[in-house]
N, C-alpha and C positions, 0 to 999 in steps of 0.2 A: 154554272157560274164561272166566268173567266177569272183566272188567277190575277192577283195584284202584281204587276211588273213595275220596274222603276219608271218606265214611260207612263203607265197608267196612273201611278201615284203622283207624278209631276202634273199630269192633266187635272187631277182631282184637287191638289193642294196648291198648285202654282209654284212660283219661285221659293215660297216659304218652306217647301218640302225639304230643301237642302238642310235647313237648320233643324227641322223636326227630326230628320234622320240622324243628324249630328248629335242632338241632345239625347236621342234614344240610345245610340251606341255608347255615348259617353257615360250615361247612367249605369249601364250594364258593366262597362269596364271599370268604372270607379268602385262599384260595390265589390267586384272580384279582387282587384289589385289592392284595395285598401285593407282588406282582411289579410291578404298575403303578407303585408309588411308590418301590420300593427302588432303581430305576435312578438316581434323582436324585443319590445320592452317588457313583455310578460315572461320571457324565458327564465329569469331568476325565480319568479313565483311558481312557475310550472315545475321547475327542477325541485323546489322544496315540496310541492304538493305530491309529486309522484316519486320523490327520492331518487332522481336520476342525475347523472353527471353531464358535463358540457358536451362530451363526445356523443351522447344520446340526444341531448336537447337540441343540438344544432340541426338535427333532422327536421325539426319543426320549420326551419327556414329552407334547408336544402331540399327536403321532400316536396315542398310546395313549388320551388323553383324547377326541380326536375319534372314535376307534373306539368308545369307550364311548358317546358320544352316538348314534352310528348303531345300536349294539347295543340300546340302550334302546328305540328305536323299532321294532326288529324283534321285540322280546319278545312283544308282544300277538299278532302274526301267528303266531309260532312256537308259542306255547302253545295257540292256538286250533286249529292244524292238526296239531300233533304231541303236545300234552299236556305237562304239567309234567315228567314223568319223562323222556321222550325228549329234550325240550329241554335239561334239566339235564345228563343223561348225555352227550348228543351234543356239547354246547358244551364240556364239560370234556375230552372226548376230543380235540377240535380244539385246546384250550388246551395240553394236554400235548405234542402234536406241535409246536406253535409254540414252546414252551419249549425243546425239544431243538434245534430248528433255530436258535433265537436264540443258544443257548450255543455253537453251532458256526459262527456267522456268519462268512463270509470277508471281508465288507465292510459298510460302514454302510448300504447300500441294503437288503440282506437283513435286517439287524437292525431297521431302521425298519419294514419290511413286517411282520415278526414282532410288533413292538410294536403295530402297528395291529390285527392279528389278536387279540392278547392283550387289548387294550382292548375290542374288540368283544365278546369272550366275557364280560368283566367287566360290560359294559353289559347283556348279556342276563341275567346272573345276579342283578344287584342288584334290579330290579323283580320278578323271579320270586320272590326271597326275601321281599320285602314282600307280594306277592300270596298266597304260601303261608301266611304268618303271619296275614293277615286272614281266611283260610279256616278255620284251625284254632283261633283264639282268639276268644272272644266280644267284643262291642264294648267292654264295660267293662274288658277286660284288654289291649286292643290296644296301648295306650301302653307298658305294661310289657314286652310281647313285643317291640315295636320297640326299646325301650331295650336289651334283651339282643342283638337282632340287629344293632343299630347298632354294637355293638362290632366286628362283622366288617367293616363298611364303614369305620369310623373308625380301626381299628387299622392299616389299610393306610397312610394318610399318617403315622401315628405310629410304628409299628414297622418299616415298610418300609425307611426310610433306615438305621435301626439294624442291621437284619439284613443289608442290603446292605454296610454298612461292615464287619461281621464277616467276610463272605465275601471281600471284597477284601483285608482285612488278613491273613487266613490262607491264602487261595487266590489267586483273581484275579476279574476282573469277570464272567467266563463263568459262575461258580457261582451268581450271584444268580438265574439262571433255573432251574438244576437243583433248587434247594432246595424249590421249590413243588410239584414233581412228586409226591412221596409223599403230601402232603395232598390233592392233586387225585385221586389214585387211590383213596384212602379215601373221599372224597366221592362218587366214581363208584359205588363198591360200595354205600354207604348209600343213595344216590339211587335205585339199582335196586330197593331194597326198600321204602323208607319214603315215597317221593313218589307221589302218585296218577297214574294213567294218564289218557289222554284220554277224555272222555265221548263215545262214538261217536254219541250221540243229537243232539249239537250240530252245527249246520251248519259247514262249513269256510269260513274267510275267504279271499278272493282277495287276492293280494299286489299292493300298489300300486307297480308297477315305475316308473311315471313319477314319482311323488312321491319314491321312493327315489333315483332318478338326479338329480333336481333338488336334493335335500338334499345328497347327496354332492358335487355340483358347487359348490353354494354354500359349503359348509364348506371344501372343498379350495382353492378360489380365494381365499376370504377369508383363511384362515390362511396360505396361500402368499404372498399379497400383503403381509400384515402382517410376516411373518418375513423377507421379502426386500427390504422397502422401504428399509432402511438401506443395504444393499449396492448395490441397483440405482438408488436415487434415488426419492424419494416422488412426484416429478412425471414420472417416466419413463413412456413409453407402455406398457411391460410391466406395471408395477405398477398404473397407472390402468386398464388393460384387465382385469386380474385382479379388481380391486375392482368394476368395472362389471359384469362377468359374475356375480360373487357377489351383488350387489344384485338384478340381474335374475332370477337363479335363485331367490333367497330369496322375492322377491315372487311369482314364478310358483308356487313350492312352496305358499305359504299360500293363494293363490287356488285352486289345484287341490285342496288338501285340503278346502276349504270346498265344492267342487263335487262331488267324487267320492263315490259312495255308500258305499264301503269305504276310508276314508282310512288312510294309514300311521299317522297320529296324529290323534286327534279334537281338532281345533283348537277345536271348539265348547265343550269343557270350560272354556276360558278365558273364556267368557261369565259364568261364576260368579265374582263379585267376590272371594270368599274364596279360591277356588282360584287365580285369576290373581294375587292378591297373594302367595300362598305360592310360586307359580312364579317371580315376580320376586325374592323373597327368596332362593329356592334358587339362582337364577342368580348373584346377588351373593355369596352364601355360597360358591359354587364358585369364583368369581374369587379371593376372598380366601384360602380354604383351600388350594387347589392352587397358587395363585401364591406364597403365603408358604412353603409346603412346598418349592417349587422354589428360592426365594431363600435361605432360611436355611442349608441345607447348602452351597450354592454360595458364600455369603459366608464361612462358617467355613473352607472349604478354600482359597479364592483370596485372601482378605484376611488372615485370621488363620493361614493355612497349617497347619490341623489335618489329621490323617490322615482318610481316609474313615470309619474306625471311630469316631474321636472326634466327627466331624461327625454321624454317625448316632446315636451315643450321646446327643447333646444332646437328642434328642427322646424318650428313654426315660422321664424323669420324667413328662412329659406323658402318655405311654401308660399308665403306672401309675395316674395320677390318673383317666384316662378309664375304665380297667377298674373302678374303684370307683364313679365317679359316673354312668356311663351307665345302669345299671339304675335308680338313684335318679331320674335325670332322666326316664326313661320312666314311672316311677310318678307323678312330679309332673305330667307332661303329661296324666295322667288326672284330676288333682285341681285344677289351676290353669289359668286362661285361657292359651291359647297365646301371646297377645300379650305377656304379662308375661315368660314364659320366653325368648321370642325376643328381646325388647328387651334384657333383661339380658345374654343371650349375645352379641348384636351389640356392645354397649358393652364387654364384656370383651375381645372381639377387637380392637375399635378402639383401646382403651387400650393393649393389648399391642403392636399394630403401631406406634402413635405412640411408644411407649417404645423399640422397636427402631430407630426412626429416629435415635437418638442414638448408635448403635454406631460403633465404630472399631476399629483394629487392636489397641488396648490394652484393649478391653472384656473383662471376665472371662467365663470359660466359664459360671459359675453365674448371672451377670446375664442372659445370653441364655437360659439354661435356664429361669429364672423367668418371663421374658417368654413363652416357649413354653407353660409350664404354665398361665399365666393365660389364654392364648388357647384352650387345650384345655378349660378349664372352660367357657368360653363355647360352644365347639363342642358339648360334652355337652348343654348346655341347649337349643341350637337344634334339633338334628336330630330327636329324637323328637317334640317339640312341632310342628315344621314338617310332618312327614309325617302325623301324626294329624290336625292341623287341616285340611290339604289334602284328605285322603281322606274325612274325615267330612262334607265339604260335597257329596260326590257320591253318587249312587245306586249300588246294587250292580252294575248293568249297566255302569257306567263305571269301576269300580275298577281293572280291568286297564289301561285307557287312562290313567287318572289316575295310577296308580303309575308307568307308563312316562314320562308327561309331567313329573312333578315330579323324577324322577331325571334325565331328559333335560336339563332346564333347569339342574340343578346341574352336570352334566358339561359341558354346553355352556359354562357360565360358567368351569369349570375349564380347558377348552381355550383359551378366549379369555384367561383370566387368565395362564396361563403365557406365551402369546405377547405379550400386552400388557405384562407386567412385564419380559420379556426385551427387548422393543423400548424400553421406558422406561429400563431400565438402560443400554442402549447409547447412546441419544440423550442422556441426562443426563450420562453419563460423557464423551462427546465435548464436550458444552456446557461442562462444568466444566473440562475439559482445555484447550479453546480459550481460555476466559476467563482461566485462570491463566497460560497460556503468553503471552498478550498483555501480562501485567504484568511479564514477565521481561525488562526493558530494561536498558540500560547505566546508567541512572540509578537503578536499584533497588539500594540499598545492601546489603540483606540477601542478595539473590541474588549480588551481586559478592563478598561476604564468604564465602558458602558455596562458590562456585567456587574462590576462592583457597585455602580450607582443604582442599578435595578435591585440588587440584593439589599442595599441599604434601605431603599424605599419599601421593599417587602418586609424587612425587619421592623421598620417603623409602624407598619400596619399590624404587626403581631404575628406574622407568618412564622411557623416553626423553622429552625435552621435547615432541616432536611429538604424543605420545599423552596428555600430561598435560591439555591443554586439551580435546581430544575426549573423554577419559575423564570429566572433570568435567562436561561438557555431557550426556554419556550418563547419568551418575548423576542429574543434575538432572531430565532427562526422565523417568526411571523413577520418581523421587520424586513428580513432578507427576502422572503417570498413576495411581500408587497412591492419591494423595489424591483425584483426580477419580473413580476407581473406587469408593472408599469413599463419596464424596458421592452418586454415582449410586445406590448401595444405599440410602442414607438417603432420597433422593427417592422411590425405589420403595416403601419401607415407608410413607412418607407417603401415597402413592397408595392402598395397601391400607387404611390407616386411614380415608381418605375414603370408599372404597367401602362399608365396613361402616356408616359413619354414614348414607350414602344408603339403606342397607337399612331404616332406621327408618321411612321413608316408606311403603313397601308394607306393613310390619308394622302400622302404624297403620290402613291400609285394611282389612287382615284383621280387626282388632279391631272395626271398625265393622260388618262384614258378619256376619250370623248364619248359622250352618250350616244347610243345607237338610235334612240328614239327621244323625241321631245314632246 
């Protein structure tokens, strides 16, 4: 029996096949990415369930994003050796198993491992989705198709926290993993019918095991070093050793990829100025997108003490805006220069992040929601234009590697972004706490008056004299830490804004470079 190729599927289903393939890959990507981001609002609950700190809990996000990074580089080899259909169906089957195990996790180690597996599957599916759409849509309609498919990738950061909040509010954190299973099963059934099989006439790729090991070593050591630096000490032998191994492994990885005839990732595509500019923008975009998606729900729950549902619901208006604007943004990416759309999108995100840097415990729910909506408008403008601009600069033989690389750099930025902003939040919180604590001296009249008032209140409640002084000092300490924690969030949002402004530099380079292929 002849295998189902793209041409034979077009003959069988007619022009409607484009949309059948689009819906199929969108369902698979939605189920994978949605779970990846819905965990953000569950982090406080999971920390309490397993008794872990933020330095350990942030691996629930960082591990998934690092897994995505690896999965995106595996994509080209998997599709070459197994075809789109088997890769898609097999990846989703593994994903469903990881969902079930994650929901039944007895400890944080098992849960983090499942998160890495889930992220790896999401990393395989995202470039597969883009590659499929570039196969079934003509060049002049690719922007529009990517605009529709972009909903599947972008709705993860937007709707994931909202859905996670609903599950925690009405059930518990375990159910955020179970909810994606039915969608995954539907995607498996559709992928078994509507995605093309492997072209047996094509030669199979050899897997670059050495490059894979070097990349995993570099990512694991770098992210571990960054996440443990605050606890172990940045100048400790353990942290310096991890960072040294990460640098050596990263240099060795790029050197090996340039040398080997069948690389894990075609580093040579970065020689194209337009593509390399798009890759840098994608990396910075990932830092800001996933970093801010991690920060906002955490701020709303820990500083403003909202429920997980309310914290997730905060992102719902932005999700609705994206559902409307993403197809329009895809259409515009076919009509307008990519540099214009990306520049406007980066500025929207930068302004939103700078605006969020003024938040405190008294900031209204809708003020933060409007900031998020403004950032999502920018997000809609960036993604279709960035993907189309990057892949138009490459020849047909490099589309698979190019799609994997541009998604790889975005997810790599996301993994670094969550870790970077988690570290920034901790360090700036400690800095502000130490600074304000140093000002609380016996000569500080405001502090002395506050302590006296608290002691009077404790006396009125009948507290013994020996507890009045210690109780007042405890209250002062909690108040100082809460203020320092809020200021740490402000500094972190400032960092996000600066990152998006820096993205304007490679965007300008992209605009100066003319695409080699249209």
